[in-house]
C-alpha positions as CSV (number, residue, x, y, z in Angstrom):
1,M,53.9,89.7,132.5
2,Q,55.9,86.6,133.0
3,I,59.6,86.6,131.9
4,S,58.9,83.7,129.5
5,S,56.3,85.8,127.7
6,K,58.5,88.8,127.6
7,F,61.3,86.7,126.1
8,T,59.1,85.2,123.5
9,I,57.7,88.6,122.5
10,G,61.2,90.1,122.5
11,V,62.5,87.5,120.1
12,H,59.5,87.9,117.8
13,L,59.9,91.7,117.8
14,L,63.5,91.5,116.9
15,A,62.8,89.0,114.1
16,V,60.0,91.1,112.6
17,I,62.0,94.3,112.8
18,D,64.9,92.6,111.1
19,Y,62.7,91.1,108.4
20,L,60.3,94.0,107.7
21,G,62.6,96.9,108.6
22,K,64.6,96.5,105.5
23,D,61.7,97.6,103.3
24,E,59.3,99.6,105.4
25,K,58.9,101.5,108.7
26,V,57.9,99.2,111.5
27,T,55.7,100.7,114.1
28,S,54.5,99.4,117.5
29,N,51.0,99.0,116.0
30,I,52.4,96.7,113.2
31,L,54.4,94.7,115.7
32,A,51.5,94.4,118.1
33,S,49.1,93.2,115.4
34,S,51.7,90.5,114.4
35,I,51.6,89.2,118.0
36,G,48.0,90.0,118.9
37,V,48.8,92.2,121.9
38,N,48.4,95.9,122.8
39,P,51.0,98.3,121.4
40,V,51.9,99.4,124.9
41,I,53.2,95.9,125.6
42,V,55.4,96.1,122.5
43,R,56.8,99.5,123.6
44,N,57.5,98.2,127.1
45,V,59.4,95.2,125.8
46,M,61.3,97.3,123.3
47,G,62.2,99.6,126.2
48,D,63.6,96.6,128.1
49,L,65.6,95.5,125.0
50,K,67.0,99.0,124.7
51,E,67.8,99.1,128.4
52,G,69.6,95.8,128.1
53,G,71.6,97.0,125.1
54,T,70.2,94.5,122.7
55,Y,68.4,97.1,120.5
56,K,69.1,100.7,119.7
57,H,67.0,103.2,117.7
58,Q,67.5,106.9,117.4
59,S,65.1,109.3,115.7
60,G,66.0,110.1,112.2
61,Q,68.0,106.9,111.8
62,K,67.2,104.9,108.7
63,R,67.9,101.5,110.3
64,D,67.7,100.0,113.8
65,I,70.8,98.7,115.4
66,F,71.1,95.3,117.0
67,N,73.9,94.5,119.4
68,K,74.8,90.9,118.5
69,N,77.2,90.7,121.4
70,S,74.4,90.9,124.0
């Protein structure tokens, strides 16, 4: 996947998680359907965001954490 596509998907994912995550659980299936891609692509991009320190999620946590300094 091209870097420009990953960047666009990453920005979209973060925006959707921030918007929907306040009221409901946001799964990779929900995120994938909002973009029109396979959920595996969503999980891979989310993994890249976690690895880069932009996004953090731990099991049992109510909200996701975004690192605004990244």
